[in-house]
C-alpha positions in Angstrom: 88.5 -39.1 -14.6 90.9 -40.6 -16.4 91.1 -44.0 -18.5 92.9 -45.9 -15.9 91.0 -44.7 -13.4 88.0 -46.0 -15.0 89.4 -49.1 -16.4 90.6 -49.7 -12.3 86.7 -49.0 -11.7 85.7 -51.7 -13.8 87.6 -54.2 -13.0 87.4 -54.0 -9.8 83.2 -54.4 -10.5 83.5 -57.3 -12.0 85.9 -59.0 -9.3 84.0 -57.7 -6.2 80.7 -57.1 -7.5 78.7 -54.5 -9.6 76.8 -53.3 -5.9 77.4 -52.1 -2.5 75.6 -53.0 0.5 77.1 -51.2 4.3 76.0 -51.4 8.1 74.2 -48.3 8.8 75.8 -48.9 12.5 79.6 -49.7 12.0 80.1 -49.1 8.3 80.8 -52.3 7.5 80.7 -52.5 3.5 79.7 -55.8 1.1 80.2 -55.9 -2.6 78.1 -57.6 -4.7 76.7 -59.1 -8.3 72.5 -58.7 -9.2 72.3 -62.7 -9.0 73.3 -62.4 -5.1 71.5 -59.6 -3.8 68.7 -62.3 -2.0 71.3 -63.5 -0.3 72.5 -60.3 1.2 71.7 -60.5 5.1 69.1 -58.4 6.9 71.4 -57.2 9.8 75.0 -56.5 9.8 77.5 -59.8 10.5 79.6 -57.6 12.3 77.4 -55.9 14.5 73.9 -56.5 13.8 73.0 -53.2 12.7 70.6 -52.5 9.7 72.5 -53.5 6.5 71.2 -51.5 3.8 71.5 -52.2 -0.4 69.3 -50.2 -1.8 68.0 -46.0 -1.0 65.1 -45.9 1.1 63.3 -43.4 -1.1 63.4 -44.9 -4.2 65.3 -48.5 -4.4 67.7 -47.8 -6.5 71.0 -49.6 -5.7 74.3 -47.8 -5.3 78.0 -48.6 -6.6 80.3 -46.8 -4.1 80.9 -47.8 -0.9 81.5 -44.1 0.0 77.9 -43.0 -1.0 76.3 -41.1 1.3 73.1 -39.5 -1.2 71.4 -41.7 -3.8 72.5 -41.1 -7.5 68.8 -41.3 -8.9 66.9 -39.5 -6.6 69.0 -37.4 -4.4 67.8 -39.0 -1.0 70.4 -39.5 2.2 71.4 -43.0 2.2 73.5 -42.9 5.6 74.9 -40.3 7.7 77.7 -37.9 6.1 80.0 -39.1 9.4 81.2 -42.4 10.5 82.4 -42.6 14.3 82.7 -38.8 14.1 84.9 -39.0 10.7 83.4 -37.8 7.5 82.5 -40.4 5.2 83.6 -38.4 2.1 86.4 -35.7 1.1 84.7 -31.8 0.9 84.0 -31.7 -2.5 83.6 -35.0 -3.5 
């Protein structure tokens, strides 16, 4: 990854939040900071689906809105497709 891409990623995290939570049903994503994790809803504000902020296997947080596997333990975080469309392109 280029220095410019890494810089942009870090700036985004400083501004929007280090971690990501997403709805298992509709795919709504919310970034958040450590100190605000307790304020995350248990259910999605958009559709009422399960709102996931940690890996069900190892309890690790995730930093990418496009994560489908846990970086820490490799467990599946969510299905690889949302509404029939892959969340990540092949090879990514």
